[in-house]
C-alpha positions in Angstrom: 0.0 0.0 0.0 1.5 3.4 -1.1 2.1 5.9 1.7 0.9 9.4 1.3 2.4 12.5 3.0 0.0 14.8 4.6 0.6 18.3 5.9 -1.6 21.1 7.3 -1.0 24.4 5.6 -2.1 27.8 6.7 -3.5 29.7 3.7 -4.2 33.4 4.2 -5.4 36.1 1.7 -5.4 39.7 2.3 -7.7 42.6 1.3 -5.0 45.3 1.4 -3.6 46.6 -1.8 -0.8 44.4 -3.5 2.8 45.5 -2.7 5.1 46.4 -5.5 6.7 43.1 -5.2 3.2 41.5 -5.6 2.6 43.5 -8.8 5.8 42.4 -10.2 5.0 38.7 -9.5 1.7 39.1 -11.2 3.2 40.6 -14.3 5.3 37.3 -14.5 2.3 35.1 -13.9 3.7 32.1 -15.8 6.9 31.7 -13.8 4.9 32.5 -10.6 2.4 29.7 -11.1 5.2 27.3 -12.0 7.1 28.2 -8.8 3.8 27.8 -6.8 3.4 24.2 -8.2 6.9 23.3 -7.1 6.4 25.0 -3.8 3.2 23.0 -3.1 5.2 19.7 -3.5 8.0 20.9 -1.3 5.7 22.3 1.4 3.8 19.1 1.7 6.8 17.4 3.2 7.2 20.0 6.0 4.6 19.8 8.8 3.3 23.2 9.9 4.5 25.0 6.8 2.8 28.4 6.0 1.9 29.6 2.5 0.9 33.2 2.1 -0.9 34.4 -1.0 -1.7 38.1 -1.3 -4.8 39.1 -3.4 -6.3 42.5 -3.9 -9.9 41.0 -4.6 -10.1 38.1 -2.0 -11.9 38.4 1.4 -9.6 37.8 4.4 -9.8 34.2 5.5 -7.8 31.5 7.1 -8.4 27.8 6.7 -6.8 24.6 7.4 -5.7 23.0 4.0 -4.7 19.4 3.6 -1.8 18.7 1.1 -1.3 15.2 -0.1 1.7 14.1 -2.1 1.7 10.6 -3.6 5.1 8.8 -4.1 4.9 9.6 -7.8 5.0 13.3 -6.9 1.4 14.2 -7.6 0.0 16.8 -5.3 -3.7 17.0 -4.1 -4.9 20.1 -2.1 -8.2 20.2 -0.3 -9.7 23.1 1.6 -12.6 22.6 4.1 -13.5 26.3 3.9 -12.0 28.9 1.8 -12.8 31.9 -0.4 -13.5 31.5 -4.1 -10.2 33.0 -5.1 -8.2 30.9 -2.6 -10.0 27.8 -3.7 -9.0 28.4 -7.3 -5.5 29.0 -6.4 -5.3 25.8 -4.4 -7.0 23.8 -7.2 -4.2 24.9 -9.5 -1.7 23.1 -7.0 -3.6 19.8 -7.7 -2.0 20.1 -11.2 1.5 20.9 -10.0 3.0 17.9 -11.9 1.3 18.9 -15.1 2.2 22.6 -14.7 5.8 21.8 -14.1 5.9 19.7 -17.3 4.2 22.5 -19.3 6.8 25.0 -18.1 9.6 22.7 -19.1 8.1 22.1 -22.7 7.5 25.8 -23.0 11.3 26.4 -22.5 12.6 23.5 -24.5 10.1 23.1 -27.4 9.0 26.6 -28.6 7.5 25.1 -31.8 4.9 23.3 -29.8 2.0 25.7 -30.4 -0.3 24.5 -27.6 2.4 24.8 -24.9 3.5 28.2 -26.3 -0.1 29.5 -26.0 -0.7 28.0 -22.6 -1.2 30.8 -20.2 -0.8 29.9 -16.5 -2.8 32.9 -15.3 -5.8 32.0 -17.6 -5.7 28.4 -16.3 -5.8 29.6 -12.7 -8.9 31.6 -13.4 -10.9 28.6 -14.4 -13.2 26.7 -12.0 -11.7 23.4 -10.7 -13.9 21.2 -13.1 -13.0 23.4 -16.1 -9.3 23.2 -15.1 -9.4 19.4 -15.3 -11.1 19.4 -18.7 -8.7 22.0 -20.1 -5.7 20.0 -18.8 -7.1 17.0 -20.8 -7.2 19.2 -23.9 -3.5 20.0 -23.7 -2.2 16.8 -22.1 -1.0 15.4 -25.5 1.1 18.5 -25.9 3.2 18.1 -22.7 3.3 14.3 -22.7 4.6 14.5 -26.2 6.9 17.7 -26.2 7.8 17.1 -29.9 4.1 17.9 -30.9 3.6 20.5 -33.6 0.1 21.5 -32.4 -0.3 19.7 -29.1 -3.9 19.9 -28.2 -7.3 18.2 -28.8 -10.9 19.5 -27.9 -12.7 17.2 -25.6 -16.2 18.4 -26.2 -17.9 20.4 -29.1 -18.3 23.3 -26.7 -14.5 23.6 -25.9 -13.7 25.9 -28.8 -16.1 28.4 -27.1 -15.6 27.5 -23.5 -11.8 27.9 -23.8 -11.8 30.5 -26.5 -8.8 32.5 -25.2 -6.6 29.5 -25.6 -8.1 27.9 -28.8 -8.5 31.2 -30.6 -4.7 31.9 -30.1 -3.9 28.4 -31.2 -6.0 28.6 -34.4 -4.7 32.1 -35.3 -1.2 30.8 -35.2 -1.7 27.4 -36.9 -4.1 28.6 -39.6 -2.3 31.9 -39.9 -5.6 33.8 -39.6 -6.6 37.1 -38.1 -8.8 37.2 -34.9 -11.7 38.5 -36.9 -11.8 35.4 -39.4 -15.1 33.5 -39.5 -15.5 30.2 -41.4 -18.1 30.1 -44.2 -19.5 26.8 -45.5 -20.1 26.5 -49.3 -20.3 23.3 -51.4 -21.7 24.9 -54.6 -18.9 24.2 -57.1 -20.9 24.9 -60.2 -18.9 28.0 -60.9 -15.5 26.3 -60.7 -13.6 24.7 -63.6 -15.7 24.1 -66.7 -19.2 24.7 -65.3 -18.3 22.6 -62.2 -16.4 19.9 -64.1 -12.8 19.5 -63.1 -11.3 17.0 -65.6 -7.6 16.2 -65.2 -7.4 14.8 -68.8 -7.4 18.5 -69.9 -4.2 18.7 -68.1 -2.8 15.9 -70.1 -3.1 13.5 -67.3 -4.6 9.9 -67.3 -7.2 8.7 -64.9 -6.0 9.2 -61.2 -6.9 7.8 -57.8 -9.0 10.5 -56.2 -10.3 10.9 -52.7 -12.4 13.4 -50.7 -12.9 13.0 -47.0 -14.4 15.0 -44.1 -14.2 14.7 -40.4 -17.6 15.1 -38.5 -18.8 14.7 -34.9 -22.4 14.6 -33.5 -23.2 17.5 -31.2 -25.1 15.1 -28.8 -21.8 13.3 -27.7 -18.5 14.3 -26.2 -15.6 14.2 -28.7 -13.5 11.0 -28.7 -11.0 12.2 -26.1 -13.6 12.5 -23.4 -15.8 9.5 -24.3 -15.8 6.5 -21.9 -16.6 2.9 -23.1 -20.4 3.3 -22.6 -20.6 6.4 -24.6 -18.6 4.9 -27.4 -21.0 2.0 -27.6 -24.0 4.4 -27.4 -22.5 6.4 -30.3 -21.9 3.4 -32.5 -25.6 2.2 -31.8 -26.9 5.7 -32.7 -24.9 5.5 -36.0 -26.6 2.2 -36.9 -29.6 4.1 -38.1 -27.5 6.1 -40.5 -25.8 3.0 -41.8 -29.2 1.3 -42.2 -30.5 4.2 -44.3 -27.3 4.0 -46.6 -27.7 0.3 -46.9 -31.4 0.7 -48.0 -30.3 3.3 -50.6 -29.5 1.6 -54.0 -26.8 4.2 -54.6 -24.8 2.9 -51.6 -25.9 -0.4 -50.1 -23.0 -1.6 -48.1 -21.6 -3.5 -45.1 -20.9 -2.5 -41.4 -17.7 -3.9 -40.0 -17.5 -3.4 -36.3 -14.6 -4.1 -33.8 -16.8 -3.7 -30.6 -16.5 -7.0 -28.8 -20.1 -6.5 -27.4 -22.7 -3.8 -26.7 -22.5 -4.3 -22.9 -25.0 -5.9 -20.4 -24.9 -9.1 -22.4 -26.0 -7.6 -25.7 -24.2 -9.1 -28.7 -22.8 -7.0 -31.5 -24.4 -8.2 -34.8 -21.6 -6.5 -36.9 -18.5 -7.9 -35.0 -15.8 -9.1 -37.3 -12.8 -11.4 -36.6 -9.3 -10.4 -36.2 -8.4 -11.9 -39.5 -11.1 -9.8 -41.3 -9.9 -6.6 -39.4 -6.3 -7.2 -40.6 -7.5 -7.8 -44.2 -9.4 -4.4 -44.2 -6.4 -2.6 -42.7 -4.2 -4.0 -45.5 -6.8 -2.7 -48.1 -6.9 0.7 -46.3 -10.7 0.2 -45.7 -10.2 0.2 -41.9 -7.9 2.3 -39.7 -4.9 0.9 -37.6 -4.9 0.1 -34.0 -5.1 3.6 -32.4 -3.7 2.4 -29.1 -0.3 2.3 -30.6 -0.4 6.1 -31.3 1.2 8.1 -28.4 -0.5 11.3 -29.4 -4.0 9.8 -29.5 -3.3 7.9 -26.4 -2.3 10.9 -24.4 -5.5 12.7 -25.5 -7.8 9.9 -24.4 -8.9 9.3 -28.0 -7.4 5.8 -28.1 -9.1 4.8 -24.9 -11.3 1.7 -24.6 -10.0 0.2 -27.7 -11.6 -1.5 -29.7 -15.0 -0.5 -28.4 -16.9 2.0 -30.6 -14.7 1.5 -33.6 -15.3 0.2 -37.0 -16.5 1.3 -40.5 -19.2 1.1 -43.1 -18.3 0.5 -46.7 -20.6 0.8 -49.8 -21.2 -2.1 -52.2 -19.0 -0.5 -54.9 -16.2 0.1 -52.4 -16.1 3.8 -53.3 -17.6 5.2 -50.1 -16.3 4.5 -46.5 -17.3 5.9 -43.1 -14.9 5.2 -40.2 -16.4 5.6 -36.8 -14.6 6.0 -33.6 -11.3 7.3 -34.9 -9.7 10.8 -34.1 -13.1 12.2 -35.0 -16.4 10.3 -34.4 -16.7 10.1 -38.1 -14.4 10.1 -41.1 -16.6 10.1 -44.2 -14.9 9.6 -47.5 -15.5 9.0 -51.2 -13.0 7.7 -53.6 -12.6 6.4 -57.2 -10.3 6.1 -60.1 -11.3 8.6 -62.7 -10.5 11.9 -64.4 -13.2 14.2 -62.9 -12.5 15.5 -59.5 -16.0 16.9 -59.0 -17.5 13.4 -59.1 -16.1 12.3 -55.8 -16.8 15.8 -54.3 -20.5 15.8 -55.4 -21.0 12.2 -54.2 -19.5 13.0 -50.8 -21.9 15.9 -50.4 -24.9 13.8 -51.2 -23.8 11.1 -48.7 -23.4 13.8 -46.0 -26.9 15.2 -46.7 -28.4 11.6 -46.5 -26.7 11.0 -43.1 -27.8 14.3 -41.6 -31.5 13.8 -42.6 -31.8 11.0 -40.1 -33.4 11.8 -36.8 -30.9 12.3 -34.0 -28.0 12.8 -36.4 -26.8 16.4 -36.2 -23.2 17.4 -36.9 -21.5 19.7 -34.3 -20.7 23.2 -35.6 -19.2 26.4 -34.3 -20.4 29.8 -35.4 -16.7 30.9 -35.8 -15.0 27.7 -36.8 -17.5 25.7 -38.9 -17.6 22.0 -38.4 -16.1 20.9 -35.1 -13.2 18.4 -35.1 -11.1 16.9 -32.3 -7.8 18.5 -33.6 -7.9 22.3 -34.3 -6.0 21.5 -37.6 -9.1 20.1 -39.1 -11.6 22.7 -38.1 -13.9 24.4 -40.6 -14.4 22.1 -43.6 -12.8 19.1 -41.9 -11.9 18.3 -45.6 -9.0 16.7 -47.2 -9.3 16.3 -51.1 -6.3 14.4 -52.7 -5.0 12.5 -55.7 -2.3 10.0 -56.3 -0.1 11.4 -59.0 3.2 10.2 -60.7 6.0 12.9 -60.5 9.1 10.8 -61.3 11.3 13.8 -62.2 10.7 15.6 -58.9 11.2 12.3 -56.9 14.1 10.8 -58.8 16.2 10.8 -55.7 13.7 8.4 -54.2 12.2 10.9 -51.8 9.5 13.5 -51.8 11.9 16.3 -50.5 12.0 18.2 -53.8 8.3 17.6 -54.4 7.5 19.1 -50.9 9.7 22.2 -51.7 7.8 22.8 -55.0 4.3 22.0 -53.5 4.4 24.1 -50.3 4.2 27.5 -52.2 1.4 26.0 -54.2 -0.6 25.4 -50.9 -0.2 21.7 -51.4 0.8 18.9 -49.0 2.8 15.9 -50.1 2.5 12.4 -48.5 3.4 8.9 -49.3 0.8 6.7 -51.0 -0.1 4.9 -47.7 -0.8 8.3 -45.9 1.3 10.4 -43.6 4.7 9.1 -42.6 4.7 6.4 -45.4 7.0 6.1 -48.4 6.3 7.4 -51.9 5.7 4.9 -54.7 8.6 3.3 -56.5 7.4 4.9 -59.7 7.3 8.4 -58.2 3.7 8.3 -57.2 2.8 10.5 -54.3 -0.4 11.8 -52.6 -1.0 15.5 -52.9 -3.8 17.6 -51.3 -4.5 21.3 -50.5 -3.2 22.1 -47.0 -5.8 24.6 -46.0 -9.0 23.4 -44.1 -10.2 26.3 -42.2 -11.4 29.8 -43.4 -11.8 28.3 -47.0 -15.0 27.1 -48.7 -15.4 23.5 -49.7 -15.8 24.4 -53.3 -12.5 26.3 -53.2 -10.6 23.3 -51.8 -11.4 21.1 -54.8 -10.7 24.1 -57.1 -7.3 24.6 -55.4 -6.5 20.8 -55.9 -7.2 21.1 -59.6 -5.1 24.3 -60.0 -2.4 22.8 -57.8 -2.1 19.8 -60.1 -1.8 22.0 -63.2 0.9 24.0 -61.6 2.7 20.9 -60.2 2.9 19.3 -63.6 4.6 22.5 -65.1 7.3 22.0 -62.4 7.6 18.3 -63.1 8.4 19.0 -66.7 11.0 21.5 -65.8 12.7 18.9 -63.5 13.5 16.5 -66.4 
């Protein structure tokens, strides 16, 4: 049984005006809160220690405070009676271990956006329950210091609830002004040739084309905050949508579920074997084991694997819906062809079909459009891509030169198996427009077409 140190601290807050020293400490709030977190741990080992916090707004009060420190170093502070401000301060101490880690990442990994934008003073101003949820939002950032973004929303409301933080993150990541507001518009009739985007007019053969979006239902927590029961409840809610698609001759299809059961002795009628799962993964129909991803694991998104996970696939294999991944839903259409608008239009039709079903309503934000777990996918939640051969730009066996060419064109380059996978032996890469937020859906598909045209000019120059 692990021993726990306990200490009674005297906490006092004063109504008199703050001293010059106190004002200076307030100006450097970040370092102050980091020191307080460390102090709490040290004080807990000294019986009879006294902590004094001066506040201009707090009512004078004295209270016995119990500080408990586990062998792992976690600090828990409880206050029988205290002013609201004192209680907030002491609740911050309960996160001393996390705050210390955040301070360290801030100092050593300046490119970690979430940690760079984390404000200790803002965190201390939140009620205790909101502090816990906010810490879950940024946990992946301090547990994985090398993160580029470093945060995930836990509920659809988080982007509004924690707006001072998420607004700062989004403005930096998406390079947008504070006044920017996302506008949704799927009407592509005015792009290309009356809405037709035919790559054969660019001298290209048929290509592998894919358009996907991330979506979440407003009635549920986002995946990072879901427990096993909610994951099962979400999967069962989606069965109505899958039934509607299966009944539609344009889709049909099959549901493949990984949930071992639906709880309380209820069998899962769509459960597949491990062999079938591995077969679907190899065919890129199903996603890989999320529990192996440290970023998703820290965010809670990989929890309870494999409950609430699976996919639906149409009869013609061109439409897939993943459920229970980074977002509750990843909805995609793909085919081999020459007209980009065909997969774009079909995806829109499938989304409309799904959202007409009772109880299925996608979560949206007035400022950020469609809500996603990761701020990088906010807005459209869309990724439109093609597999294209560029042997001249990849003749060194890597995508390095292609990335250099594509970045100014607003395009991202990946391997044919997705992020962090190798390019094809024949020089085939996956390219897609980088922008997701503060851009209309119709403009993403148009940007892909225009990007392909400009990329092929560079490919010819590289001969």
